[in-house]
C-alpha positions in Angstrom: 22.0 22.7 21.6 20.5 19.5 20.2 21.2 16.3 22.0 23.2 13.6 20.4 22.3 11.1 23.1 20.2 8.9 20.7 23.0 8.8 18.1 25.5 7.9 20.8 23.3 5.0 21.9 23.0 3.8 18.3 26.7 4.0 17.9 27.3 2.1 21.2 24.9 -0.7 20.3 26.3 -1.1 16.8 29.9 -1.2 18.2 28.8 -3.8 20.7 27.3 -5.9 18.0 30.4 -5.5 15.8 32.6 -6.8 18.6 30.3 -9.8 18.8 30.5 -10.4 15.1 34.3 -10.2 15.2 34.2 -12.8 18.0 32.0 -14.9 15.8 29.2 -14.8 18.4 26.0 -16.0 16.6 23.8 -14.0 18.9 25.2 -10.8 17.4 23.7 -11.6 14.1 20.1 -10.6 13.1 17.6 -13.5 13.3 17.5 -14.0 9.5 21.3 -14.4 9.4 21.2 -16.7 12.4 18.8 -19.0 10.5 21.1 -19.0 7.5 24.0 -19.7 9.8 22.2 -22.6 11.4 21.2 -24.1 8.0 24.8 -24.0 6.8 26.1 -25.5 10.0 23.6 -28.3 9.6 25.0 -29.0 6.1 28.5 -29.1 7.4 27.6 -31.4 10.3 25.6 -33.7 8.0 28.5 -34.1 5.7 30.8 -34.8 8.6 28.5 -37.4 10.1 28.1 -39.2 6.8 31.9 -39.4 6.4 32.1 -37.0 3.4 35.1 -34.8 3.0 33.9 -31.2 3.4 31.1 -28.8 2.5 33.0 -25.9 0.8 29.9 -24.0 -0.3 28.4 -24.1 3.2 31.8 -23.0 4.7 32.0 -20.2 2.2 28.5 -19.1 2.9 29.4 -18.9 6.7 32.3 -16.7 5.8 30.1 -14.5 3.7 27.5 -14.2 6.5 30.2 -12.9 8.9 31.8 -10.6 6.3 28.4 -9.1 5.3 27.4 -8.6 9.0 30.7 -6.9 9.8 30.5 -4.6 6.7 26.9 -3.7 7.5 27.7 -2.8 11.1 30.7 -0.7 10.1 28.6 1.2 7.6 25.9 1.7 10.3 28.5 3.1 12.7 30.0 5.4 10.1 26.6 6.7 9.1 25.6 7.4 12.7 28.9 9.1 13.4 28.5 11.3 10.3 24.9 12.2 11.4 26.2 13.1 14.8 29.0 15.3 13.4 26.5 17.0 11.1 24.3 17.8 14.0 27.2 19.1 16.0 28.3 21.3 13.0 24.7 22.6 12.6 24.6 23.6 16.3 28.0 25.3 16.1 26.9 27.3 13.1 23.7 28.3 14.8 25.7 29.5 17.8 28.1 31.5 15.7 25.1 33.1 13.8 23.5 34.1 17.1 26.7 35.6 18.4 27.3 37.6 15.2 23.7 38.9 15.2 23.9 40.0 18.8 27.1 42.0 18.2 25.8 43.7 15.1 23.0 45.3 17.1 25.4 47.5 19.0 
């Protein structure tokens, strides 16, 4: 039987990161998205310090970063789960094939 341990680990890590993204934890984002996040937060703070109203584009960009990160992690979890299920099905089929071959000899 093939081990699904590596896929289980990938799923666990992605679920942990997804929980962080849903909590809006910046450390759950990849470095590139952390940099984008920091840049947009800087724009929001700069407008607030200078007394301007809001920074709607920067706020929308932050929402987009979170939504994209969540969608990407959900897709990663689904793909890993599908690969794990495919591996389990392949092993089950191989086991059935071995059993049917052993019975056909007698």
